[in-house]
Every structure is written in structure tokens, then in C-alpha cells.
C-alpha positions as CSV (number, residue, x, y, z in Angstrom):
1,M,-0.1,-0.1,-0.1
2,D,2.7,2.6,1.0
3,R,4.5,1.7,-2.3
4,W,1.2,2.1,-4.2
5,R,0.9,5.7,-2.5
6,G,4.5,6.5,-3.2
7,E,4.0,5.8,-6.9
8,R,0.6,7.8,-7.1
9,N,2.3,10.8,-5.6
10,R,5.2,10.5,-7.7
11,K,2.9,10.5,-10.9
12,A,0.9,13.4,-9.5
13,D,4.1,15.4,-9.0
14,Q,5.3,14.7,-12.5
15,Q,1.7,15.8,-13.9
16,A,1.8,18.7,-11.8
17,G,5.3,19.9,-12.9
18,P,4.5,21.3,-16.6
19,A,1.4,23.0,-15.2
20,L,3.4,24.7,-12.2
21,D,6.2,25.5,-14.8
22,E,3.4,27.3,-17.0
23,R,1.8,28.9,-14.2
24,E,5.4,30.3,-13.0
25,A,6.2,31.6,-16.7
26,R,2.7,33.3,-17.1
27,L,3.2,35.0,-13.7
28,R,6.8,36.1,-15.1
29,A,5.5,37.6,-18.0
30,V,2.9,39.9,-15.8
31,C,5.9,40.9,-13.6
32,E,8.1,41.7,-16.5
33,R,5.4,43.4,-18.3
34,P,3.5,45.0,-15.4
35,D,1.9,47.6,-17.9
36,D,0.8,45.0,-20.5
37,D,-3.0,44.0,-19.8
38,S,-2.6,41.2,-22.3
39,A,-0.1,39.4,-20.0
40,R,-2.5,39.8,-17.1
41,L,-5.4,38.4,-19.3
42,E,-3.5,35.5,-20.6
43,Y,-2.6,34.8,-16.9
44,A,-6.6,34.7,-16.1
45,E,-7.2,32.6,-18.9
46,F,-4.5,30.1,-17.7
47,L,-6.0,30.2,-14.4
48,E,-9.5,29.5,-15.2
49,A,-8.5,26.3,-17.4
50,T,-6.9,24.8,-14.1
51,G,-10.3,24.1,-13.0
52,D,-9.6,25.1,-9.7
53,P,-12.7,27.1,-8.1
54,D,-10.2,29.6,-6.3
55,D,-8.0,30.1,-9.8
56,A,-11.4,30.7,-11.0
57,L,-12.0,33.6,-8.7
58,R,-8.8,34.9,-9.1
59,A,-9.1,35.0,-12.9
60,E,-12.6,36.6,-12.7
61,F,-11.1,39.4,-10.5
62,I,-8.1,40.0,-12.9
63,R,-10.5,40.2,-15.9
64,V,-12.7,42.7,-13.7
65,Q,-10.0,45.0,-12.5
66,C,-8.5,45.3,-16.0
67,E,-11.7,46.3,-17.3
68,L,-12.4,48.9,-14.7
69,A,-8.9,50.2,-15.6
70,R,-10.0,51.4,-19.2
71,P,-10.6,55.0,-19.3
72,D,-13.2,54.5,-21.9
73,L,-15.3,51.9,-20.1
74,P,-19.1,53.1,-20.5
75,S,-20.4,54.2,-17.2
76,A,-23.3,51.6,-17.2
77,R,-20.9,48.9,-17.7
78,R,-18.7,50.3,-14.9
79,W,-21.5,50.5,-12.6
80,Q,-22.4,46.7,-13.5
81,I,-19.2,45.2,-12.6
82,N,-18.1,47.4,-9.9
83,E,-20.9,45.3,-7.5
84,R,-19.0,42.0,-8.7
85,K,-15.6,43.7,-7.9
86,S,-16.6,44.5,-4.3
87,V,-17.5,41.0,-3.7
88,L,-14.4,39.4,-5.4
89,E,-12.2,41.9,-3.3
90,T,-13.1,40.1,-0.1
91,N,-10.5,37.6,-1.0
92,C,-7.9,40.2,-1.4
93,D,-6.3,39.5,2.1
94,R,-6.1,35.9,1.3
95,W,-4.8,36.2,-2.1
96,A,-1.9,38.6,-0.6
97,N,-1.0,36.0,2.0
98,E,-0.2,33.4,-0.8
99,L,2.6,35.8,-1.7
100,P,6.1,34.7,-0.3
101,M,7.0,35.5,3.1
102,L,10.0,37.9,3.1
103,D,11.9,39.2,6.1
104,G,11.2,43.0,6.3
105,V,8.7,43.3,3.3
106,R,4.9,43.5,3.6
107,W,2.7,43.4,0.6
108,N,0.0,46.0,0.6
109,S,-3.3,44.1,0.3
110,T,-5.7,47.3,0.0
111,N,-5.0,48.0,-3.3
112,F,-4.9,45.3,-6.3
113,P,-5.0,47.5,-9.3
114,R,-5.7,45.5,-12.4
115,G,-5.9,42.1,-10.4
116,F,-2.3,42.2,-8.5
117,V,-0.6,43.5,-5.6
118,W,1.6,46.6,-6.6
119,D,2.7,48.2,-3.6
120,V,5.3,46.9,-0.9
121,W,6.3,48.4,2.4
122,C,9.9,47.9,3.5
123,D,11.3,48.0,6.7
124,D,14.3,49.7,5.6
125,S,16.9,49.9,2.7
126,E,18.6,46.6,3.5
127,A,15.2,44.7,3.4
128,F,14.6,46.2,0.0
129,R,17.9,45.6,-1.3
130,R,18.1,42.1,0.2
131,N,14.6,40.9,-1.0
132,A,14.5,43.1,-4.4
133,A,14.9,39.9,-6.9
134,A,12.2,38.0,-5.2
135,I,10.1,41.0,-4.6
136,F,9.6,41.6,-8.3
137,A,9.4,38.0,-9.1
138,A,6.3,37.6,-7.1
139,A,4.1,40.4,-8.2
140,P,4.1,43.4,-10.7
141,I,5.4,45.8,-8.0
142,Q,5.5,49.5,-9.1
143,S,5.3,51.1,-5.6
144,A,7.3,51.2,-2.6
145,S,7.5,52.9,0.7
146,F,9.8,52.5,3.8
147,M,9.3,52.1,7.5
148,R,12.7,53.5,8.2
149,L,15.3,55.3,6.2
150,R,18.8,57.0,7.3
151,A,20.0,57.4,4.1
152,L,18.8,57.2,0.4
153,A,21.8,56.2,-1.5
154,P,21.4,52.2,-0.6
155,V,18.0,52.4,-2.2
156,L,19.3,54.0,-5.3
157,E,21.9,51.4,-5.7
158,V,19.3,48.6,-6.3
159,P,18.9,48.1,-10.2
160,E,15.2,46.5,-9.7
161,L,14.2,50.3,-8.4
162,S,14.0,51.1,-12.1
163,R,10.6,49.1,-12.2
164,I,9.2,51.4,-9.5
165,K,6.7,54.0,-10.9
166,R,5.7,55.4,-7.2
167,L,8.3,56.2,-4.6
168,I,7.1,57.3,-1.1
169,L,10.0,58.8,0.9
170,D,8.0,61.2,3.1
171,G,9.2,62.2,6.7
172,F,12.8,60.8,7.0
173,G,14.7,64.0,7.3
174,L,16.6,63.6,4.1
175,G,18.8,66.5,3.1
176,P,20.5,67.8,0.0
177,A,22.8,65.0,-0.3
178,D,20.1,62.4,-0.7
179,A,18.3,64.8,-3.2
180,R,21.6,64.8,-5.3
181,A,21.9,61.1,-5.2
182,L,18.2,60.8,-6.0
183,A,18.5,63.1,-8.9
184,S,21.6,61.4,-10.3
185,S,20.4,57.7,-10.1
186,S,19.6,56.1,-13.5
187,Y,17.2,53.8,-11.7
188,V,14.7,56.6,-11.0
189,C,14.0,56.8,-14.8
190,N,10.5,55.3,-14.7
191,L,9.0,57.1,-11.5
192,T,5.8,59.1,-12.3
193,E,4.9,59.7,-8.4
194,L,7.5,61.0,-6.1
195,H,6.6,61.7,-2.4
196,L,9.3,63.7,-0.7
197,S,7.3,65.6,1.8
198,D,8.7,66.3,5.4
199,N,12.2,66.4,4.5
200,R,15.1,68.9,4.6
201,F,16.1,69.2,1.1
202,G,16.3,73.1,1.0
203,D,17.1,75.1,-2.1
204,A,20.1,72.8,-2.8
205,G,18.1,70.0,-2.8
206,A,15.3,71.4,-5.0
207,R,18.1,72.7,-7.4
208,A,19.5,69.0,-7.7
209,L,15.9,67.8,-8.4
210,G,15.6,70.6,-11.2
211,N,18.6,69.6,-13.0
212,S,18.0,66.0,-13.0
213,T,18.4,64.1,-16.4
214,H,16.5,61.3,-15.3
215,L,13.6,62.5,-13.7
216,T,11.7,62.9,-17.1
217,R,8.3,61.2,-16.4
218,L,7.2,62.7,-13.2
219,D,3.3,63.3,-13.0
220,N,3.2,63.9,-9.4
221,L,5.8,65.6,-7.1
222,D,5.3,66.4,-3.6
223,L,8.0,68.7,-1.9
224,G,5.8,70.0,0.9
225,Q,7.8,71.2,4.0
226,N,11.2,70.9,2.8
227,R,12.6,74.3,3.7
228,I,12.5,75.3,-0.2
229,G,12.7,79.0,-0.6
230,D,12.3,81.2,-3.8
231,D,15.6,80.1,-5.2
232,G,15.0,76.3,-5.2
233,V,11.3,77.0,-6.6
234,G,12.9,79.2,-9.2
235,V,15.0,76.5,-10.3
236,L,12.0,73.8,-10.4
237,A,9.9,76.4,-12.3
238,A,12.4,76.6,-15.0
239,S,13.1,72.9,-15.3
240,P,11.9,70.4,-17.9
241,V,11.4,68.3,-15.0
242,V,8.3,69.5,-14.1
243,S,6.7,69.9,-17.6
244,S,5.0,66.5,-17.5
245,L,3.5,67.3,-13.9
246,S,-0.1,67.1,-13.4
247,H,0.5,67.9,-9.7
248,L,2.8,69.8,-7.7
249,G,3.0,70.0,-3.8
250,L,5.0,72.7,-2.2
251,A,2.8,73.1,0.9
252,G,4.7,74.5,4.0
253,N,7.7,76.2,2.3
254,P,9.0,79.5,2.9
255,L,8.0,80.9,-0.7
256,T,7.4,84.6,-1.0
257,D,5.8,86.7,-4.1
258,S,9.4,86.1,-5.8
259,G,9.0,82.3,-5.8
260,A,5.2,82.5,-6.7
261,L,6.2,84.7,-9.6
262,A,8.4,82.1,-10.8
263,L,5.9,79.4,-10.7
264,A,3.4,81.8,-12.4
265,S,5.6,82.7,-15.4
266,S,7.2,78.9,-15.9
267,P,6.9,77.7,-19.3
268,H,7.0,74.1,-18.0
269,L,3.9,74.0,-15.8
270,G,1.0,73.7,-18.6
271,R,-0.2,70.2,-17.5
272,L,-1.1,71.1,-13.8
273,D,-4.4,70.3,-12.4
274,G,-3.3,70.6,-9.0
275,L,-0.7,73.2,-7.3
276,T,-0.8,73.1,-3.6
277,L,0.6,75.9,-1.5
278,W,-1.2,75.4,1.8
279,K,0.5,77.2,4.8
280,C,2.8,79.3,2.5
281,R,2.0,82.2,4.5
282,K,4.8,84.3,3.2
283,I,3.1,84.7,-0.4
284,G,1.5,87.9,-0.6
285,Q,-1.6,89.4,-2.5
286,R,0.6,90.2,-5.6
287,G,1.8,86.5,-5.9
288,K,-1.5,84.8,-5.1
289,Q,-3.0,87.1,-7.7
290,A,-0.3,86.2,-10.5
291,L,-0.9,82.4,-9.6
292,K,-4.4,82.7,-9.8
293,A,-4.3,84.6,-13.2
294,R,-2.0,81.6,-14.6
295,F,-3.6,78.6,-13.0
296,G,-7.2,79.4,-11.7
297,D,-8.9,77.1,-9.4
298,V,-5.8,74.6,-9.8
299,V,-3.8,76.4,-7.3
300,S,-5.0,76.1,-3.5
301,F,-3.7,78.4,-0.6
302,E,-5.9,76.9,2.1
303,D,-4.2,77.4,5.7
């Protein structure tokens, strides 16, 4: 009997081998081509074909999420499938728990855009560096944040950083040297969102970011509360780095009318639909009027 069971298990393993290899290959395609919905839909097709009920649920969720991500999706259809999405989302914690357990890394299960986890929280730069290969092999990760960070350079030395679109580095007391390291790293070339509030970049840091030849795809740049004055804002306003921005956050910085006028006359801020200048209390009426004339309701000064 034991010999029969052993033979049966051996045959089952042999049969599962090709299917497991294909599953891994399909997932690898998703991870390597995170912007390509066809890879995600092909993975969903494979999952459905396994005949496993949980795989079928996962496949449906991927399809629903990909469809909802379409900007041209008719409102009636969006309303129709949103209810099903809510039901399927009750499985997200369980699906996130199926991802590998990596020391110092947590998968963000609250957001599964287009059917997959896309965001990780790392304890520190060493956790990111040590686990980078495993992180990006397990899911199409495009967002990263950290719990602790003493210096930015170790993060910027990890080649897999080039696969990140959203980098959250708020509140670490990073200074001008960190800004220079960030601006000069070729691995930041695909960033579209850069959250840097509550640091200490100052004018020198803003100047470094403005002179970067790698930060060419930014859509959202948050530099709130960074001790950036008129000189630093002047460099940013004159830089092509800001030409792709839809949102620029400068809240809590000691800007005056001079900095406001630099923003208002910038030839590169034509795409903005959000300019946050909360608690920039040194900007007077002249500066506010110039900004309102240029940006209208896009700019906000709420204190």
C-alpha cells in the first residue's frame, strides 16, 4: 500500500510539473510587463483553465479589474461590474497572504490595481536590497515605501528600483545630499510619482532635482515642508523636469511673492491640475493674484 501511494504521489508530481512551470512562466510575464494587460489576461485565462474554483475567482477578479482600469469604459458597464468587484475583493487579504513571506517586507493588500498587488512596504533599505529579486518576481510591483530610512543611497543602488513608478519617501529628514543622489540615479527613470514631503532638501535639494536628467516622467511631485525657498522653486519652475507634472505639492515651504511669480511665469507647468501651496504664508496678494491668473482654481492656498 505504501509503495502504491508513493507511486501515485510521484505521478501526481510529474503531472503537476508542467502546469506549475506554465503558471510560473505566465506570472513572470505579468511581472516583467506590468503595464501590459494582455499578459494579465493571459494569466487569467490559464488560471481559469486549471479547473480550480479559487483560480477561477482570481481569474475573474483580474478580468474585472483590468476592465475597470479602461478609461473608455461606459458608465453603465462600470456600474454593472463594480458590484461584482466588491464581492471579489473580499478575497484580497487571502491572495496577498499567498505571496512569499520575506523578512522586512509587507505586501499592501488594500489595493490590487488590475488584479495584482502593486505596492510593498519595506522596513528599511537593507530589506529592499536583500529581497529585491524576490519582490519583483512575485508580483508586478510598481510602488514602494519604507518604515525607516537613514540614507537614500542604498535604495538607489538597487537595479530593480527602475521598475518602480511610485516612490514614497515622506518624513525621513533627508537632506540635499540625498536629493543629489536621487537626481543622479539612472534607476529613477520610470518614476511617475515621487513623494518627498517632510524632509530637509532646502534650495540645494530642489536645485538638484530640477537639474536631473533622469526624472523625465514625473506626473506627481510632492515637496511639501522641505525648507525650499524662492531660489529652489525658481530652479524647479525653469526646469523641464516639471513639464510632465499634473500635480506639484509645495505646501509649508517659506515661499514669498518672488517664488510665486516664478511659478506663475514658468514655461513648463502647462499640464498642472493641482498646485498645492497650503501654509505658504509668506506669499502675499501680488503672488497669489499672479498664480490665480495663471492657474485659476488649480492652485490652492488653504491654511
